[in-house]
C-alpha positions as a Markdown table, in Angstrom:
| # | Residue | x | y | z |
|---|---|---|---|---|
| 1 | Met | 39.5 | 122.1 | 230.1 |
| 2 | Thr | 40.8 | 124.2 | 233.0 |
| 3 | Gln | 40.1 | 122.6 | 236.4 |
| 4 | Arg | 39.0 | 124.4 | 239.6 |
| 5 | Leu | 41.8 | 125.5 | 241.7 |
| 6 | Ser | 41.7 | 124.8 | 245.5 |
| 7 | Ser | 42.2 | 127.5 | 248.2 |
| 8 | Trp | 42.6 | 127.7 | 251.9 |
| 9 | Val | 39.7 | 129.9 | 251.9 |
| 10 | Thr | 37.2 | 127.2 | 252.3 |
| 11 | Ser | 34.1 | 129.0 | 250.7 |
| 12 | Ala | 36.1 | 129.5 | 247.5 |
| 13 | Asn | 36.0 | 125.7 | 247.0 |
| 14 | Ser | 32.2 | 125.4 | 246.8 |
| 15 | Ala | 30.8 | 124.5 | 243.4 |
| 16 | Asp | 28.4 | 127.3 | 243.4 |
| 17 | Thr | 30.5 | 130.1 | 244.4 |
| 18 | Glu | 30.9 | 133.1 | 241.9 |
| 19 | Phe | 34.5 | 133.7 | 243.2 |
| 20 | Pro | 36.6 | 130.6 | 243.2 |
| 21 | Leu | 40.5 | 130.9 | 243.1 |
| 22 | Asn | 40.2 | 130.8 | 239.3 |
| 23 | Asn | 38.3 | 134.2 | 239.3 |
| 24 | Leu | 39.9 | 136.7 | 241.8 |
| 25 | Pro | 38.0 | 139.9 | 240.6 |
| 26 | Tyr | 38.9 | 143.2 | 241.8 |
| 27 | Gly | 36.7 | 145.7 | 243.6 |
| 28 | Val | 36.6 | 148.6 | 246.1 |
| 29 | Phe | 34.8 | 148.5 | 249.4 |
| 30 | Thr | 33.9 | 150.3 | 252.5 |
| 31 | Gly | 32.8 | 148.9 | 255.9 |
| 32 | Ala | 34.4 | 146.7 | 258.6 |
| 33 | Gly | 36.2 | 149.9 | 259.8 |
| 34 | Arg | 37.7 | 150.6 | 256.2 |
| 35 | Thr | 37.3 | 153.4 | 253.9 |
| 36 | Ala | 37.5 | 152.8 | 250.1 |
| 37 | His | 40.0 | 149.9 | 250.4 |
| 38 | Cys | 40.9 | 147.8 | 247.2 |
| 39 | Gly | 39.9 | 144.3 | 247.6 |
| 40 | Val | 40.1 | 141.0 | 245.7 |
| 41 | Ala | 36.8 | 138.5 | 246.0 |
| 42 | Ile | 37.7 | 135.0 | 247.2 |
| 43 | Gly | 34.6 | 132.8 | 248.1 |
| 44 | Asp | 32.4 | 134.8 | 250.4 |
| 45 | Gln | 35.5 | 136.8 | 251.6 |
| 46 | Val | 37.4 | 139.7 | 250.3 |
| 47 | Leu | 41.2 | 140.0 | 250.6 |
| 48 | Asp | 42.0 | 143.7 | 251.7 |
| 49 | Val | 44.8 | 144.4 | 249.4 |
| 50 | Thr | 45.1 | 148.0 | 250.5 |
| 51 | Ala | 45.8 | 146.7 | 254.1 |
| 52 | Ala | 48.1 | 144.0 | 252.8 |
| 53 | Glu | 50.1 | 146.3 | 250.9 |
| 54 | Ala | 50.5 | 148.7 | 253.9 |
| 55 | Ala | 51.7 | 145.5 | 255.7 |
| 56 | Asp | 54.3 | 145.0 | 252.9 |
| 57 | Leu | 52.8 | 141.6 | 252.0 |
| 58 | Leu | 52.3 | 142.2 | 248.3 |
| 59 | Gln | 54.9 | 141.7 | 245.5 |
| 60 | Leu | 54.6 | 145.0 | 243.5 |
| 61 | Gly | 57.3 | 147.0 | 242.0 |
| 62 | Gln | 55.8 | 150.2 | 243.4 |
| 63 | Arg | 54.3 | 151.2 | 246.9 |
| 64 | Asn | 51.1 | 152.9 | 247.6 |
| 65 | Val | 49.4 | 151.4 | 244.4 |
| 66 | Phe | 46.1 | 150.7 | 246.3 |
| 67 | Ala | 46.2 | 153.7 | 248.7 |
| 68 | Gly | 43.8 | 155.7 | 246.7 |
| 69 | Gly | 40.9 | 153.3 | 246.8 |
| 70 | Ser | 40.8 | 152.8 | 243.1 |
| 71 | Trp | 42.3 | 150.1 | 240.6 |
| 72 | Asn | 43.4 | 152.8 | 238.2 |
| 73 | Ala | 46.8 | 153.0 | 239.6 |
| 74 | Phe | 47.3 | 149.3 | 239.4 |
| 75 | Met | 45.8 | 149.2 | 235.9 |
| 76 | Ala | 48.6 | 151.7 | 234.9 |
| 77 | Leu | 51.3 | 149.3 | 236.1 |
| 78 | Asp | 52.8 | 146.5 | 233.8 |
| 79 | Glu | 52.3 | 143.8 | 236.3 |
| 80 | Trp | 48.7 | 142.4 | 235.7 |
| 81 | Ser | 49.9 | 138.7 | 235.3 |
| 82 | Gln | 52.5 | 138.9 | 237.7 |
| 83 | Phe | 50.1 | 140.2 | 240.4 |
| 84 | Arg | 47.5 | 137.7 | 239.6 |
| 85 | Ser | 49.9 | 134.7 | 239.6 |
| 86 | Tyr | 51.0 | 136.0 | 243.1 |
| 87 | Leu | 47.3 | 136.0 | 244.3 |
| 88 | Ile | 46.8 | 132.5 | 243.0 |
| 89 | Asp | 49.9 | 131.1 | 244.7 |
| 90 | Ala | 49.2 | 133.1 | 247.9 |
| 91 | Leu | 45.6 | 131.9 | 248.3 |
| 92 | Ser | 46.2 | 128.3 | 247.1 |
| 93 | Glu | 45.7 | 125.5 | 249.5 |
| 94 | Gly | 48.9 | 124.9 | 251.5 |
| 95 | Ser | 50.3 | 128.2 | 250.8 |
| 96 | Pro | 52.8 | 129.5 | 253.4 |
| 97 | Ala | 51.2 | 133.0 | 252.9 |
| 98 | Gln | 48.0 | 131.8 | 254.6 |
| 99 | Thr | 49.2 | 132.8 | 258.1 |
| 100 | Gln | 50.0 | 136.5 | 257.1 |
| 101 | Leu | 47.1 | 137.0 | 254.7 |
| 102 | Gln | 44.2 | 135.5 | 256.7 |
| 103 | Ala | 44.3 | 138.5 | 258.9 |
| 104 | His | 43.4 | 140.7 | 255.9 |
| 105 | Leu | 40.3 | 138.7 | 255.0 |
| 106 | Val | 36.9 | 140.5 | 255.6 |
| 107 | Ser | 33.4 | 139.0 | 255.0 |
| 108 | Gln | 31.6 | 140.3 | 251.9 |
| 109 | Ser | 28.4 | 140.4 | 254.0 |
| 110 | Asp | 29.9 | 143.2 | 256.1 |
| 111 | Leu | 30.8 | 145.5 | 253.3 |
| 112 | Gln | 29.4 | 148.0 | 250.9 |
| 113 | Met | 30.9 | 148.0 | 247.4 |
| 114 | Leu | 32.0 | 151.3 | 245.9 |
| 115 | Met | 33.0 | 152.1 | 242.3 |
| 116 | Pro | 36.0 | 149.8 | 241.4 |
| 117 | Phe | 37.9 | 152.3 | 239.2 |
| 118 | Thr | 37.7 | 155.9 | 238.1 |
| 119 | Val | 35.9 | 156.1 | 234.6 |
| 120 | Thr | 37.8 | 158.3 | 232.3 |
| 121 | Glu | 35.5 | 158.2 | 229.3 |
| 122 | Phe | 32.6 | 156.2 | 228.3 |
| 123 | Thr | 31.8 | 154.9 | 224.9 |
| 124 | Asp | 28.6 | 152.8 | 224.1 |
| 125 | Phe | 28.3 | 150.6 | 221.0 |
| 126 | Tyr | 25.4 | 149.1 | 219.1 |
| 127 | Ala | 27.2 | 145.8 | 218.3 |
| 128 | Gly | 24.5 | 143.1 | 218.9 |
| 129 | Arg | 23.0 | 141.9 | 215.6 |
| 130 | His | 19.9 | 140.4 | 217.1 |
| 131 | His | 19.1 | 143.6 | 218.9 |
| 132 | Ala | 20.0 | 146.0 | 216.1 |
| 133 | Thr | 17.8 | 143.7 | 213.7 |
| 134 | Asn | 14.8 | 143.9 | 216.2 |
| 135 | Val | 15.1 | 147.7 | 216.9 |
| 136 | Gly | 15.5 | 148.3 | 213.2 |
| 137 | Thr | 12.6 | 146.1 | 212.2 |
| 138 | Met | 10.3 | 148.0 | 214.5 |
| 139 | Phe | 11.2 | 151.3 | 213.2 |
| 140 | Arg | 12.2 | 150.9 | 209.5 |
| 141 | Gly | 10.8 | 147.3 | 208.7 |
| 142 | Ala | 12.5 | 144.1 | 208.3 |
| 143 | Glu | 14.0 | 144.9 | 204.8 |
| 144 | Asn | 15.8 | 147.9 | 206.1 |
| 145 | Ala | 16.5 | 146.7 | 209.7 |
| 146 | Leu | 20.2 | 147.1 | 209.6 |
| 147 | Pro | 21.8 | 150.3 | 208.4 |
| 148 | Pro | 24.1 | 150.0 | 205.5 |
| 149 | Asn | 27.3 | 150.4 | 207.5 |
| 150 | Trp | 26.4 | 147.9 | 210.4 |
| 151 | Leu | 28.0 | 144.9 | 209.0 |
| 152 | His | 31.1 | 146.7 | 208.2 |
| 153 | Ile | 31.7 | 148.9 | 211.3 |
| 154 | Pro | 31.0 | 148.9 | 215.1 |
| 155 | Ile | 28.6 | 151.7 | 215.5 |
| 156 | Gly | 28.9 | 153.7 | 218.8 |
| 157 | Tyr | 28.6 | 157.1 | 220.5 |
| 158 | Asn | 30.5 | 158.9 | 223.2 |
| 159 | Gly | 28.5 | 158.8 | 226.4 |
| 160 | Arg | 28.7 | 160.3 | 229.9 |
| 161 | Ala | 31.6 | 159.1 | 232.2 |
| 162 | Ser | 30.1 | 161.3 | 235.0 |
| 163 | Ser | 26.9 | 159.2 | 235.2 |
| 164 | Val | 28.4 | 155.8 | 235.5 |
| 165 | Val | 27.4 | 154.4 | 238.9 |
| 166 | Val | 28.0 | 151.2 | 240.8 |
| 167 | Ser | 25.5 | 148.5 | 241.4 |
| 168 | Gly | 23.0 | 149.4 | 244.2 |
| 169 | Thr | 22.7 | 152.9 | 243.2 |
| 170 | Asn | 19.1 | 154.2 | 242.8 |
| 171 | Ile | 18.2 | 155.5 | 239.4 |
| 172 | Thr | 16.1 | 158.5 | 239.2 |
| 173 | Arg | 13.6 | 158.7 | 236.3 |
| 174 | Pro | 14.7 | 161.3 | 233.8 |
| 175 | Phe | 12.7 | 164.3 | 232.7 |
| 176 | Gly | 13.2 | 165.3 | 229.0 |
| 177 | Gln | 11.4 | 166.7 | 225.9 |
| 178 | Leu | 8.8 | 164.4 | 224.6 |
| 179 | Lys | 6.8 | 164.5 | 221.6 |
| 180 | Gly | 4.3 | 161.9 | 220.6 |
| 181 | Pro | 3.5 | 161.2 | 216.6 |
| 182 | Asp | 0.2 | 163.2 | 217.2 |
| 183 | Asp | 1.6 | 166.1 | 219.2 |
| 184 | Glu | 2.1 | 169.5 | 217.5 |
| 185 | Phe | 4.8 | 170.5 | 220.0 |
| 186 | Pro | 7.2 | 168.8 | 222.5 |
| 187 | Arg | 6.5 | 169.0 | 226.2 |
| 188 | Phe | 8.8 | 168.6 | 229.2 |
| 189 | Ala | 7.8 | 165.7 | 231.4 |
| 190 | Pro | 9.2 | 162.3 | 232.9 |
| 191 | Ser | 10.2 | 159.5 | 230.6 |
| 192 | Ala | 7.3 | 157.1 | 230.0 |
| 193 | Arg | 9.2 | 154.5 | 228.2 |
| 194 | Phe | 12.3 | 154.1 | 230.5 |
| 195 | Asp | 14.2 | 151.0 | 229.7 |
| 196 | Leu | 17.2 | 148.7 | 230.6 |
| 197 | Glu | 20.0 | 147.6 | 228.2 |
| 198 | Leu | 21.9 | 144.4 | 229.1 |
| 199 | Glu | 25.5 | 144.9 | 228.1 |
| 200 | Met | 29.1 | 143.9 | 229.1 |
| 201 | Gly | 31.6 | 146.7 | 229.7 |
| 202 | Ala | 35.2 | 146.4 | 228.8 |
| 203 | Ile | 37.9 | 148.5 | 230.8 |
| 204 | Val | 40.9 | 149.8 | 229.0 |
| 205 | Gly | 44.0 | 149.4 | 231.2 |
| 206 | Lys | 46.6 | 150.5 | 228.9 |
| 207 | Pro | 46.7 | 153.8 | 227.2 |
| 208 | Ser | 47.3 | 154.4 | 223.3 |
| 209 | Ser | 48.0 | 157.5 | 221.5 |
| 210 | Asp | 47.7 | 156.2 | 217.9 |
| 211 | Arg | 46.0 | 153.5 | 215.9 |
| 212 | Ile | 46.4 | 150.2 | 217.3 |
| 213 | Ser | 45.5 | 146.5 | 215.9 |
| 214 | Val | 42.8 | 144.2 | 217.2 |
| 215 | Asp | 45.3 | 142.1 | 219.0 |
| 216 | Gln | 46.9 | 145.2 | 220.6 |
| 217 | Ala | 43.6 | 146.2 | 221.6 |
| 218 | Asp | 42.9 | 142.8 | 223.2 |
| 219 | Asp | 46.0 | 143.2 | 225.2 |
| 220 | Asn | 45.1 | 146.5 | 226.3 |
| 221 | Ile | 41.8 | 145.5 | 227.9 |
| 222 | Phe | 42.1 | 144.8 | 231.7 |
| 223 | Gly | 38.9 | 143.3 | 232.4 |
| 224 | Tyr | 35.1 | 143.2 | 232.1 |
| 225 | Val | 32.0 | 144.1 | 234.2 |
| 226 | Leu | 28.2 | 143.8 | 233.9 |
| 227 | Leu | 26.7 | 147.1 | 232.4 |
| 228 | Asn | 23.1 | 148.3 | 232.2 |
| 229 | Asp | 22.9 | 151.4 | 230.1 |
| 230 | Trp | 19.6 | 152.8 | 231.1 |
| 231 | Ser | 17.6 | 154.3 | 228.2 |
| 232 | Ala | 14.8 | 156.8 | 227.9 |
| 233 | Arg | 13.2 | 155.5 | 224.6 |
| 234 | Asp | 10.7 | 158.4 | 224.2 |
| 235 | Ile | 13.3 | 161.3 | 224.9 |
| 236 | Gln | 15.7 | 159.5 | 222.5 |
| 237 | Ala | 13.0 | 159.3 | 219.8 |
| 238 | Trp | 12.6 | 163.0 | 219.6 |
| 239 | Glu | 16.2 | 164.0 | 220.2 |
| 240 | Tyr | 18.4 | 161.5 | 218.3 |
| 241 | Gln | 18.4 | 162.9 | 214.7 |
| 242 | Pro | 20.8 | 163.8 | 213.2 |
| 243 | Leu | 23.4 | 163.4 | 216.0 |
| 244 | Gly | 22.2 | 160.3 | 218.1 |
| 245 | Pro | 21.6 | 159.7 | 221.7 |
| 246 | Phe | 22.1 | 162.5 | 224.2 |
| 247 | Gln | 20.0 | 163.1 | 227.2 |
| 248 | Ala | 18.2 | 159.8 | 226.7 |
| 249 | Lys | 21.4 | 158.0 | 227.7 |
| 250 | Ala | 22.8 | 160.5 | 230.2 |
| 251 | Thr | 20.7 | 159.6 | 233.2 |
| 252 | Ala | 22.8 | 156.7 | 234.4 |
| 253 | Thr | 24.9 | 153.6 | 233.3 |
| 254 | Thr | 25.1 | 151.0 | 236.1 |
| 255 | Ile | 28.2 | 148.6 | 236.5 |
| 256 | Ser | 28.6 | 145.7 | 238.6 |
| 257 | Pro | 31.2 | 146.2 | 241.5 |
| 258 | Trp | 33.8 | 143.4 | 240.5 |
| 259 | Ile | 36.1 | 143.7 | 237.7 |
| 260 | Val | 36.7 | 140.2 | 236.2 |
| 261 | Thr | 40.0 | 140.1 | 234.7 |
| 262 | Lys | 40.5 | 139.1 | 231.1 |
| 263 | Glu | 42.9 | 136.4 | 232.2 |
| 264 | Ala | 40.3 | 134.7 | 234.3 |
| 265 | Leu | 38.0 | 134.7 | 231.2 |
| 266 | Glu | 40.6 | 133.0 | 228.9 |
| 267 | Pro | 39.2 | 129.5 | 229.1 |
| 268 | Phe | 35.8 | 130.7 | 227.9 |
| 269 | Arg | 37.0 | 132.2 | 224.7 |
| 270 | Val | 34.7 | 131.7 | 221.5 |
| 271 | Asn | 34.6 | 132.8 | 217.9 |
| 272 | Thr | 32.7 | 135.7 | 216.7 |
| 273 | Pro | 29.8 | 134.8 | 214.2 |
| 274 | Ala | 30.3 | 134.2 | 210.6 |
| 275 | Arg | 30.8 | 137.3 | 208.6 |
| 276 | Glu | 28.3 | 138.2 | 205.9 |
| 277 | Phe | 30.9 | 140.6 | 204.5 |
| 278 | Thr | 34.8 | 140.4 | 205.0 |
| 279 | Leu | 35.7 | 143.0 | 207.5 |
| 280 | Leu | 38.3 | 145.6 | 206.5 |
| 281 | Glu | 41.8 | 144.8 | 207.7 |
| 282 | His | 41.8 | 146.9 | 210.9 |
| 283 | Leu | 38.9 | 145.0 | 212.2 |
| 284 | Lys | 39.5 | 141.4 | 211.0 |
| 285 | Asp | 39.1 | 138.6 | 213.4 |
| 286 | Thr | 42.4 | 137.2 | 214.6 |
| 287 | Gly | 41.1 | 134.2 | 216.6 |
| 288 | Pro | 38.3 | 133.5 | 219.2 |
| 289 | Met | 37.5 | 137.2 | 220.3 |
| 290 | Leu | 34.3 | 136.8 | 222.3 |
| 291 | Tyr | 33.5 | 134.8 | 225.7 |
| 292 | Asp | 30.9 | 132.3 | 226.6 |
| 293 | Ile | 29.2 | 134.2 | 229.5 |
| 294 | Gln | 25.7 | 133.3 | 230.4 |
| 295 | Leu | 23.5 | 136.4 | 231.2 |
| 296 | Ser | 20.2 | 137.0 | 232.8 |
| 297 | Val | 18.0 | 140.0 | 233.8 |
| 298 | Val | 15.7 | 139.6 | 236.8 |
| 299 | His | 12.8 | 142.2 | 237.3 |
| 300 | Thr | 11.8 | 142.8 | 240.9 |
| 301 | Ala | 8.3 | 144.5 | 241.3 |
| 302 | Pro | 7.7 | 146.9 | 244.0 |
| 303 | Asp | 5.7 | 144.1 | 245.9 |
| 304 | Gly | 9.1 | 142.0 | 245.8 |
| 305 | Thr | 8.1 | 139.7 | 243.1 |
| 306 | Glu | 11.0 | 138.5 | 241.0 |
| 307 | Thr | 10.6 | 137.5 | 237.4 |
| 308 | Thr | 13.5 | 136.5 | 235.1 |
| 309 | Ile | 12.7 | 138.3 | 231.9 |
| 310 | Thr | 15.8 | 137.5 | 229.9 |
| 311 | Asn | 18.4 | 134.7 | 229.4 |
| 312 | Thr | 21.1 | 135.3 | 226.8 |
| 313 | Asn | 24.8 | 135.1 | 226.3 |
| 314 | Tyr | 27.7 | 137.4 | 225.5 |
| 315 | Lys | 28.8 | 135.2 | 222.6 |
| 316 | Asn | 25.7 | 136.6 | 220.7 |
| 317 | Met | 27.6 | 139.8 | 219.9 |
| 318 | Tyr | 28.7 | 140.6 | 216.4 |
| 319 | Tyr | 31.8 | 142.7 | 217.3 |
| 320 | Ser | 34.2 | 142.0 | 220.2 |
| 321 | Ala | 35.4 | 144.5 | 222.7 |
| 322 | Ala | 38.9 | 144.2 | 221.0 |
| 323 | Gln | 37.4 | 145.1 | 217.7 |
| 324 | Gln | 35.4 | 147.9 | 219.3 |
| 325 | Leu | 38.6 | 149.3 | 220.8 |
| 326 | Ala | 40.7 | 149.0 | 217.7 |
| 327 | His | 38.1 | 150.7 | 215.8 |
| 328 | His | 37.9 | 153.5 | 218.4 |
| 329 | Thr | 41.5 | 154.2 | 217.8 |
| 330 | Ser | 41.4 | 154.2 | 214.0 |
| 331 | Ser | 41.2 | 157.8 | 213.7 |
| 332 | Gly | 44.0 | 158.4 | 216.0 |
| 333 | Cys | 41.8 | 158.7 | 219.0 |
| 334 | Pro | 43.9 | 158.5 | 222.1 |
| 335 | Met | 42.6 | 156.0 | 224.7 |
| 336 | Arg | 43.4 | 156.2 | 228.4 |
| 337 | Val | 43.5 | 153.9 | 231.4 |
| 338 | Gly | 39.9 | 153.8 | 232.8 |
| 339 | Asp | 38.0 | 154.2 | 229.5 |
| 340 | Leu | 34.9 | 152.2 | 229.6 |
| 341 | Leu | 33.4 | 150.6 | 226.5 |
| 342 | Gly | 29.7 | 149.3 | 226.5 |
| 343 | Ser | 29.2 | 146.4 | 224.2 |
| 344 | Gly | 25.8 | 147.3 | 223.0 |
| 345 | Thr | 22.6 | 145.5 | 224.2 |
| 346 | Ile | 23.1 | 141.7 | 224.1 |
| 347 | Ser | 20.2 | 139.9 | 222.5 |
| 348 | Gly | 19.8 | 136.4 | 221.2 |
| 349 | Glu | 17.5 | 135.0 | 218.7 |
| 350 | Leu | 14.5 | 134.0 | 220.9 |
| 351 | Lys | 12.2 | 136.4 | 222.5 |
| 352 | Glu | 13.2 | 135.3 | 225.8 |
| 353 | Ser | 16.7 | 136.3 | 225.1 |
| 354 | Arg | 16.0 | 139.8 | 224.2 |
| 355 | Gly | 18.2 | 142.3 | 226.3 |
| 356 | Ser | 15.9 | 145.4 | 226.6 |
| 357 | Met | 12.2 | 146.1 | 227.3 |
| 358 | Leu | 11.9 | 147.7 | 223.9 |
| 359 | Glu | 12.4 | 144.4 | 222.3 |
| 360 | Leu | 10.6 | 142.3 | 224.9 |
| 361 | Ser | 7.4 | 144.3 | 224.6 |
| 362 | Trp | 8.1 | 144.9 | 221.0 |
| 363 | Gly | 7.8 | 148.5 | 221.4 |
| 364 | Gly | 4.9 | 148.3 | 224.0 |
| 365 | Lys | 2.7 | 146.4 | 221.6 |
| 366 | Glu | 3.3 | 143.0 | 223.5 |
| 367 | Pro | 3.6 | 143.8 | 227.2 |
| 368 | Leu | 5.4 | 141.2 | 229.4 |
| 369 | Thr | 3.4 | 139.4 | 232.1 |
| 370 | Leu | 5.2 | 139.2 | 235.4 |
| 371 | Ser | 5.1 | 136.5 | 237.9 |
| 372 | Asn | 2.5 | 138.5 | 240.1 |
| 373 | Gly | 0.4 | 138.9 | 237.2 |
| 374 | Gln | 1.2 | 142.5 | 236.5 |
| 375 | Ser | 2.2 | 143.6 | 233.0 |
| 376 | Arg | 5.0 | 145.7 | 231.9 |
| 377 | Ser | 5.8 | 147.5 | 228.6 |
| 378 | Phe | 8.5 | 149.6 | 230.0 |
| 379 | Leu | 9.9 | 150.3 | 233.6 |
| 380 | Glu | 7.7 | 151.7 | 236.3 |
| 381 | Asp | 8.9 | 153.5 | 239.5 |
| 382 | Gly | 9.8 | 151.0 | 242.2 |
| 383 | Asp | 10.9 | 148.5 | 239.7 |
| 384 | Gln | 14.3 | 146.9 | 240.3 |
| 385 | Ile | 16.4 | 145.4 | 237.6 |
| 386 | Thr | 19.4 | 142.9 | 238.3 |
| 387 | Leu | 21.7 | 141.8 | 235.8 |
| 388 | Val | 23.7 | 138.5 | 236.6 |
| 389 | Gly | 26.3 | 136.7 | 234.7 |
| 390 | Ala | 28.8 | 133.9 | 234.9 |
| 391 | Ala | 31.1 | 131.9 | 232.6 |
| 392 | Ile | 30.5 | 128.2 | 233.5 |
| 393 | Gln | 32.9 | 125.2 | 233.5 |
| 394 | Thr | 32.2 | 121.7 | 234.8 |
| 395 | Asp | 33.2 | 122.3 | 238.2 |
| 396 | Tyr | 33.4 | 126.1 | 238.7 |
| 397 | Arg | 32.0 | 129.3 | 237.6 |
| 398 | Ile | 33.5 | 132.8 | 237.1 |
| 399 | Gly | 30.9 | 135.2 | 238.4 |
| 400 | Phe | 30.6 | 139.1 | 238.2 |
| 401 | Gly | 28.4 | 139.6 | 241.1 |
| 402 | Val | 25.1 | 141.6 | 240.7 |
| 403 | Cys | 24.4 | 144.8 | 238.7 |
| 404 | Thr | 21.3 | 146.2 | 240.1 |
| 405 | Gly | 19.4 | 149.4 | 240.1 |
| 406 | Lys | 16.0 | 150.6 | 241.4 |
| 407 | Ile | 14.0 | 153.2 | 239.7 |
| 408 | Val | 12.7 | 156.1 | 241.9 |
| 409 | Pro | 10.6 | 158.9 | 240.8 |
| 410 | Ser | 12.2 | 162.3 | 240.0 |
| 411 | Asn | 11.7 | 165.0 | 242.6 |
| 412 | Thr | 11.9 | 167.7 | 239.9 |
| 413 | Thr | 8.7 | 169.1 | 238.6 |
| 414 | Thr | 7.8 | 171.0 | 235.5 |
C-alpha cells in the first residue's frame, strides 16, 4: 500500500485534501494577476508552473512549454515521469527548492479554472454493462437488452470537441426536433428530457498513426478527468436511427478542471470484470486495467437544496480506457495529442448507483424525490449537477475537483 507523502505545503498533508503530494494534478487558471497560466494543485494551493518556468526553476528539456496556457505542449514531450518526479522532490518536506518555489504558490480560492487542455477530438463510448443493460431493458426488453456486439466490442461514436467545456460553465437547454409516439409529425422545441451522464474522460497524450496494442494504448494515456456528457433523450429518440447520436449529444460535455495523471492512479488499479466471451486478441486484458475511483452525483435544486442522487465506482466499467483506445486505432485511425475519450455512463448494480436520470427515474416512470420534497424525472432549468470523485487509500485520497454545470433556459425561440 502506498503511503501519503509529506509536503512543505502544509495543507497538502491534511487527511481530507483532494490534492496531497501523491496527486499533483494539472490545470490552467486565471486570477491573482495571471492570465491562462498552467498550474499544479497541491493542498489548497496551486504551483504556478508557467511563472516557475519563466524563472528558470523547472527541469525540462525545452523552454516555453507552459507559456501557451495549455498542457498540450507538455503532453507532447516524452518527460511525463521525469517532471512528476521533479515536482514530488521539489514539493516534499525538507526540499531545498522550497525557498524558490513558494513564491510561485497561489491560493485556489483566488483563482478561476479554465480548460486544462485543447481538446483535439472527442469520442464517447457506451462501455458500462449495467448502464447498457438498464437502457436496453427499457427499450427492448430484458431478453434483448444488450446488442449482439456489445460483449465483443466497445461501442462508441465520434462527438463534438467544440462543445467540451470546463466545470462551472452554464449549460443551455438545447432545442431540437421532438416526436412523441402519438405525434404525426415532429416539432421544434426545447428538450423536455434533458439528462446527465456520469463518466470518466481519458486524455490521449501520445499520438499514433497506426494500430496499437492495449498495452501501448495504456502508455499513451496521459491522465483522467471527470466527465458529464449531457444528453437530450427526446431529441436522441427521434434522430438516432440509423446513425446514432447527433444533436442530442452536441450541446455540451463538461469536464473537471484538473487532469489527474495516470501515474497518480497506479496504486488504485483493479481488474476488469469476468468476460462472458473471450475478447479478440486486439482487446484482451493484459492485467488490471481499471481504477477504483469512488464517484458521486449531487443534484442542487434552484432553491439550493442538495441531494446526492448517485454513488458508484469507475471499476464497474466493462471496457477500460486502454481497450477503448486500442479499439479506436484498430482500423488505422490516427490519434492525436489532446484526443478525449468518454468512458460511457458509469452505473452500478443498485438503483442508487445508476449514472443517469434516464436510469434513476426508469425513463420517467419512477421519478426521484429530492431532499426538498420535489420530484424529478429529468433535469429542469435552474438545476445544477456536480460530479465528484476520488481514489481513496487509508491515509490519503486522489481527488479530481468538481465537475459542475447549471442548466439555464435557451433564449432561442421557435
